[in-house]
RODONU-752632 format. One record per residue: x, y, z of N, C-alpha, C, O, CB in turn. Coordinates in steps of 0.1 Angstrom, whole numbers, padded with zeros to 4 digits, always signed. Atoms other than C-alpha are relative to their C-alpha. Glycine has a CB too. Layout:
XYZXYZXYZXYZXYZ
...
//
This chain:
-0003-0012-0007+0325+2430+1534+0006+0010-0009+0015+0007-0017+0010-0003+0012
-0005-0010+0009+0332+2462+1516+0008+0010+0008+0007+0012+0021-0011+0008-0008
-0007-0010-0006+0356+2490+1524-0009+0011+0006-0006+0017+0016+0010+0007-0010
+0010-0010-0005+0326+2513+1528-0006-0004+0013-0007+0004+0022-0011+0001-0011
+0005+0005-0013+0312+2491+1556+0010+0002+0011+0007+0006+0022-0005-0015-0001
-0010-0002-0009+0345+2491+1573+0002+0014+0004+0004+0017+0016+0014-0006-0006
-0001-0014-0002+0348+2528+1570-0011+0005+0009-0009+0014+0018+0001+0008-0012
+0012-0003-0008+0313+2532+1584+0001-0004+0014-0002+0003+0024-0013-0005-0007
-0002+0005-0014+0321+2511+1614+0010+0009+0007+0008+0012+0019+0005-0015+0000
-0010-0008-0006+0352+2532+1621-0006+0014+0003-0003+0020+0014+0012+0002-0010
+0006-0013-0002+0332+2564+1617-0010+0000+0012-0011+0010+0019-0007+0005-0013
+0009+0001-0012+0306+2552+1642+0008+0001+0013+0003+0008+0022-0007-0014+0000
-0008-0001-0013+0334+2548+1668+0004+0015+0002+0003+0019+0014+0013-0009-0002
-0004-0014-0002+0346+2584+1662-0012+0008+0003-0011+0017+0012+0007+0005-0013
+0012-0007-0002+0311+2597+1661-0005-0002+0014-0011+0007+0020-0011-0004-0010
+0005+0003-0013+0303+2581+1694+0006+0009+0011+0000+0012+0021+0004-0015+0004
-0006-0009-0009+0327+2605+1711-0005+0014-0001-0002+0023+0007+0015+0000-0002
+0005-0013+0003+0309+2635+1696-0015+0002+0004-0019+0013+0006+0002+0003-0014
+0014-0001-0003+0273+2627+1705-0002-0003+0015+0008-0005+0023-0008-0010-0008
+0003+0003-0014+0256+2622+1739+0004-0014+0003+0004-0023-0006-0015+0002+0003
-0005+0013-0003+0269+2592+1758-0010-0012-0002-0006-0023-0006+0005+0000+0014
+0010+0011+0002+0236+2572+1756+0000-0004-0015+0001-0016-0018-0014+0005+0004
-0001+0003+0014+0237+2575+1718+0013-0006-0004+0014-0015-0012-0003+0012-0009
-0013+0005+0002+0274+2569+1718+0002-0015+0003+0008-0022-0005+0010+0008+0008
-0001+0014-0003+0271+2535+1735-0006-0008-0011-0001-0018-0014-0007-0003+0014
+0006+0007+0011+0247+2524+1708+0008-0001-0012+0009-0011-0019-0013+0006-0003
-0008+0000+0011+0270+2534+1681+0012-0009+0001+0016-0016-0008+0005+0015-0003
-0012+0009-0003+0300+2517+1697-0004-0015-0001+0003-0023-0007+0007+0004+0013
+0005+0014+0000+0280+2485+1703-0003-0005-0014+0000-0016-0017-0012-0001+0009
+0003+0004+0014+0269+2485+1666+0013-0003-0007+0014-0013-0014-0007+0011-0007
-0013+0002+0006+0306+2488+1655+0006-0013+0006+0013-0020-0002+0009+0012+0001
-0006+0011-0006+0317+2462+1680-0007-0013-0006+0000-0023-0009-0002+0000+0015
+0007+0012+0006+0290+2437+1667+0004-0002-0014+0006-0014-0018-0015+0003+0001
-0004+0002+0014+0300+2444+1631+0014-0006+0000+0017-0014-0009+0000+0014-0007
-0014+0005+0000+0337+2438+1639+0001-0015+0004+0008-0022-0002+0009+0008+0010
+0000+0015-0004+0329+2405+1656-0006-0008-0011-0001-0019-0014-0009-0001+0013
+0006+0008+0011+0306+2394+1628+0009-0002-0012+0008-0012-0019-0013+0007-0004
-0008+0001+0012+0332+2401+1602+0015-0004+0004+0024-0003-0004+0000+0013-0007
-0013+0004-0006+0361+2389+1624+0011+0010-0004+0021+0007-0012+0004-0014-0005
-0010-0010+0001+0381+2421+1624+0005+0003+0014+0001+0012+0021-0005+0013-0007
-0004+0000-0014+0399+2416+1657+0006+0013+0005+0004+0017+0016+0009-0011+0003
-0006-0012-0005+0419+2448+1658-0011+0011+0002-0010+0018+0012+0010+0005-0011
+0011-0010-0002+0387+2469+1653-0008-0004+0013-0013+0004+0020-0009+0000-0012
+0007+0005-0012+0370+2447+1680+0007+0005+0013+0001+0010+0022-0001-0015+0000
-0008-0005-0011+0398+2456+1704-0002+0015+0002-0004+0020+0013+0015-0003-0001
+0002-0015+0000+0395+2493+1695-0014+0003+0005-0016+0013+0013+0003+0006-0013
+0014-0003-0004+0357+2492+1699-0002-0003+0015-0010+0005+0021-0010-0009-0008
+0001+0002-0014+0361+2477+1734+0005+0012+0008+0000+0016+0018+0007-0013+0004
-0006-0012-0007+0383+2507+1743-0010+0012-0002-0012+0019+0008+0014+0004-0007
+0009-0010+0002+0358+2531+1728-0013-0002+0009-0018+0008+0015-0005+0001-0015
+0011+0003-0009+0330+2514+1748+0004+0004+0014-0005+0010+0021-0004-0015-0001
-0004-0004-0014+0350+2519+1780-0001+0015+0001-0006+0020+0011+0014-0005+0003
+0000-0015+0000+0355+2556+1772-0015+0006+0000-0018+0015+0008+0008+0006-0012
+0014-0004+0001+0318+2560+1764-0008-0003+0013-0015+0006+0018-0008-0006-0012
+0006+0004-0013+0307+2542+1796+0004+0010+0011-0003+0013+0020+0003-0014+0003
-0005-0010-0010+0329+2566+1816-0008+0013-0001-0011+0019+0009+0015+0002-0002
+0008-0012+0001+0309+2595+1802-0013-0001+0007-0020+0008+0010-0002+0003-0015
+0012+0003-0007+0279+2578+1818+0002-0003+0015-0007-0006+0022-0008-0011-0007
-0004+0003-0013+0298+2574+1850-0002-0015+0004-0004-0018+0016-0007+0009+0010
+0001+0015-0002+0296+2536+1847+0014-0005+0001+0019-0013-0008-0008-0007-0012
-0015+0002-0002+0332+2532+1860+0003-0015+0000+0012-0019-0006+0005+0007+0013
-0003+0014-0001+0330+2495+1869-0001-0007-0014+0008-0015-0017-0010-0007+0009
+0001+0005+0013+0318+2486+1834+0012+0004-0009+0017-0003-0017-0013+0003-0007
-0012-0005+0007+0345+2508+1819+0012-0007+0003+0020-0010-0006+0001+0015+0002
-0011+0007-0004+0371+2491+1839+0000-0014-0006+0011-0019-0011+0001-0002+0016
+0002+0013+0006+0358+2457+1827+0004+0000-0015+0011-0009-0019-0014-0005+0002
-0002+0000+0015+0358+2466+1790+0014+0005-0003+0020-0001-0013-0010+0009-0007
-0014-0004+0003+0392+2484+1791+0009-0011+0004+0019-0013-0003+0003+0013+0008
-0008+0011-0004+0407+2454+1809-0001-0011-0011+0009-0017-0015-0004-0006+0013
+0002+0009+0011+0392+2431+1782+0008+0004-0012+0015-0004-0019-0015-0002-0003
-0008-0005+0011+0407+2453+1755+0015-0002+0002+0022-0005-0007-0004+0014-0003
-0015+0001-0003+0441+2453+1772+0005-0014-0001+0016-0016-0006+0002+0006+0014
-0003+0014+0002+0441+2415+1773+0003-0004-0014+0011-0012-0017-0010-0009+0007
-0001+0003+0014+0437+2415+1736+0011+0007-0007+0014+0005-0019-0013+0003-0007
-0009-0009+0007+0464+2441+1729+0011-0007-0008+0014-0003-0019+0006+0009+0011
-0011+0007+0007+0493+2418+1720-0004-0008-0011+0003-0010-0021+0008-0008+0010
+0005+0009+0011+0473+2394+1699-0008+0008-0011-0006+0005-0023-0009-0010+0006
+0009-0007+0009+0448+2418+1683+0001+0015+0002-0008+0021+0007-0014-0004+0001
-0002-0015-0003+0463+2454+1685-0010+0009-0008-0012+0006-0020+0014+0004-0003
+0007-0010+0008+0441+2483+1675+0009+0009-0007+0021+0010-0005-0010+0008+0010
-0009-0009+0008+0453+2508+1650+0003+0014+0006+0008+0023-0001-0006+0002-0013
-0002-0013-0006+0455+2537+1675+0004-0002+0015+0004-0013+0020-0012+0009-0001
-0004+0000-0014+0465+2547+1710-0013+0001+0009-0011+0002+0021+0008+0013+0003
+0013-0002-0007+0428+2548+1721-0001-0010+0012-0007-0007+0022-0011-0002-0009
+0001+0010-0010+0432+2516+1742+0007+0005+0013+0002+0005+0024+0006-0013-0004
-0008-0005-0012+0459+2532+1765-0008+0011+0006-0008+0012+0019+0013+0004-0004
+0007-0011-0006+0438+2563+1769-0013-0005+0007-0016+0000+0018-0004+0010-0012
+0012+0005-0007+0406+2543+1777+0003-0006+0013-0004-0004+0023-0007-0010-0010
-0004+0007-0013+0424+2522+1803+0004+0010+0010+0000+0009+0022+0011-0010-0003
-0004-0011-0010+0440+2553+1819-0013+0007+0005-0014+0008+0018+0009+0010-0007
+0012-0007-0004+0406+2571+1820-0008-0009+0010-0014-0004+0020-0008+0004-0012
+0008+0009-0008+0389+2540+1835+0007-0001+0014+0000-0001+0024-0002-0014-0006
-0007+0001-0013+0416+2536+1862-0001+0013+0008-0003+0012+0020+0015-0004-0003
+0001-0013-0006+0416+2573+1869-0014+0002+0006-0015+0007+0018+0004+0011-0010
+0014-0001-0004+0378+2573+1872-0003-0009+0012-0011-0005+0021-0009-0003-0011
+0002+0009-0011+0380+2544+1897+0010+0004+0012+0009-0003+0022+0003-0014-0004
-0009-0004-0010+0407+2562+1917+0012-0010+0002+0018-0010+0013-0007+0001+0013
-0011+0010-0001+0433+2535+1910+0013+0007-0002+0015+0015-0011-0002-0011-0011
-0013-0007+0001+0469+2545+1916+0008-0004-0012+0018+0002-0015+0008-0004+0013
-0008+0004+0012+0481+2526+1885-0004+0008-0012+0002+0005-0023-0003-0015-0002
+0004-0008+0012+0464+2551+1862+0012+0007-0006+0013+0007-0018-0011+0010+0004
-0012-0007+0005+0496+2571+1859+0009-0009-0008+0015-0005-0018+0008+0007+0011
-0009+0010+0007+0516+2540+1848-0006-0003-0014+0001-0004-0024+0002-0013+0008
+0006+0003+0013+0490+2533+1821+0001+0012-0009+0004+0010-0021-0015-0003+0002
-0001-0012+0008+0491+2569+1809+0015+0001-0006+0017+0005-0017-0003+0013+0008
-0013-0001+0005+0529+2567+1807+0003-0010-0011+0010-0007-0021+0010-0003+0012
-0001+0010+0011+0526+2535+1786-0005+0006-0013+0000+0004-0024-0007-0013+0004
+0006-0006+0012+0503+2554+1762+0009+0011-0005+0011+0012-0018-0014+0006+0004
-0010-0010+0004+0528+2583+1761+0012-0006-0007+0016-0001-0018+0004+0009+0012
-0011+0007+0006+0556+2559+1754-0003-0005-0014+0005-0005-0023+0005-0011+0009
+0005+0006+0012+0536+2543+1726-0001+0011-0011+0004+0009-0022-0013-0007+0001
+0001-0011+0010+0528+2576+1709+0013+0005-0004+0016+0007-0016-0008+0012+0007
-0013-0004+0003+0564+2586+1711+0007-0010-0009+0014-0006-0019+0008+0003+0013
-0006+0010+0008+0576+2553+1697-0005+0000-0014+0003+0000-0024-0003-0014+0007
+0005+0000+0013+0553+2554+1668+0004+0013-0008+0008+0012-0019-0016+0000+0000
-0004-0012+0006+0561+2590+1661+0015-0001-0005+0018+0003-0016-0001+0012+0009
-0014+0000+0003+0599+2584+1662+0003-0011-0011+0012-0009-0019+0008-0002+0012
-0004+0012+0008+0599+2550+1644-0008-0001-0013-0003-0007-0023-0002-0012+0008
+0008+0003+0011+0571+2552+1619-0006+0012-0007-0012+0011-0018-0012-0009+0004
+0006-0012+0006+0561+2588+1611+0011+0008-0005+0020+0012+0003-0009+0008+0011
-0011-0009+0006+0583+2608+1587+0000+0013+0008-0010+0019+0012-0002+0002-0015
-0002-0012-0007+0597+2639+1603-0010+0011-0004-0015+0018+0005+0014+0005-0002
+0009-0011+0005+0576+2663+1581-0014-0002+0005-0022+0008+0004+0001+0001-0015
+0014+0002-0004+0544+2647+1594-0002-0002+0015-0013-0004+0020-0006-0012-0007
+0000+0004-0014+0553+2641+1630-0008+0010+0009-0016+0005+0017+0015+0000+0005
+0007-0009-0008+0539+2673+1644-0015-0002-0002-0023-0001+0008+0004+0015-0003
+0014+0002+0002+0506+2667+1628-0005-0013+0006-0016-0013+0012-0003-0001-0015
+0003+0012-0007+0506+2631+1641-0003+0002+0015-0012-0004+0021+0011-0011-0003
+0001-0002-0015+0511+2644+1676-0012+0010+0004-0018+0008+0014+0013+0005+0005
+0010-0010-0004+0487+2674+1675-0013-0001-0007-0023+0004-0001+0006+0013-0002
+0012+0000+0007+0461+2667+1649-0008-0013+0002-0021-0012+0001+0003+0001-0015
+0007+0013-0004+0452+2631+1659-0006+0003+0013+0001+0005+0023+0010-0012+0000
+0007-0004-0012+0426+2637+1686+0004-0009+0012+0005-0004+0023-0014+0000-0001
-0004+0009-0011+0436+2606+1707+0014+0003+0004+0017+0004+0016-0002-0014-0005
-0014-0003-0003+0473+2614+1705+0001+0013+0008+0008+0015+0018+0009+0000-0012
+0000-0013-0006+0467+2650+1714-0005+0000+0014+0000+0006+0023-0009+0010-0008
+0005+0002-0014+0446+2640+1744+0009-0007+0009+0011-0003+0021-0014-0008-0001
-0010+0007-0008+0472+2615+1756+0011+0010+0004+0015+0010+0016+0006-0012-0008
-0010-0010-0003+0498+2643+1754-0004+0011+0010+0003+0015+0019+0005+0006-0013
+0005-0010-0009+0476+2668+1771-0001-0005+0014+0003+0002+0024-0014+0005-0005
+0001+0006-0013+0469+2645+1800+0013-0003+0006+0015-0001+0018-0008-0014-0001
-0013+0002-0004+0505+2636+1802+0006+0013+0006+0013+0012+0017+0009-0005-0011
-0005-0013-0005+0514+2673+1807-0007+0003+0013-0001+0008+0023-0003+0011-0010
+0008-0003-0012+0486+2677+1833+0005-0009+0012+0005-0005+0023-0015-0003-0002
-0004+0010-0010+0499+2646+1852+0015+0002+0003+0021-0005+0012-0002-0014-0004
-0014-0002-0003+0535+2659+1850+0009-0012-0005+0020-0014+0000+0003+0002+0014
-0007+0011+0005+0546+2629+1829+0007+0005-0013+0004+0015-0019-0009-0012-0003
-0008-0004+0012+0571+2630+1800-0005-0009-0012+0000-0007-0023+0014-0002+0002
//
């Protein structure tokens, strides 16, 4: 496994959110398969979250709930390197009309804040919160939902 292959798998996940959802599902599944084949469990967890978000774009809510729940089960053992899992689970729960969606979003907000306060130097904090698209989306949704 090379760093180039790993970077390509990560880029496929990001690219999946920029293209049409049908193409996006294929890109995510390719990265998910790659992560499984090379036993990169954190990326596998993240790919499951991206798959949930991409399936939501196709209005396949039940499948999105399934994949986001699977990713959530893996969270403590194989954490992904971003807040994408919390966002994916919130979106799936919200899409299904589940009342627990707000609690999941609050957990994602708390995680973003924890990482910003504990791990991001002050001079980079604003960029971490506003330039990272997943963090920015979590914060935007938190404001819309009236959460802190």
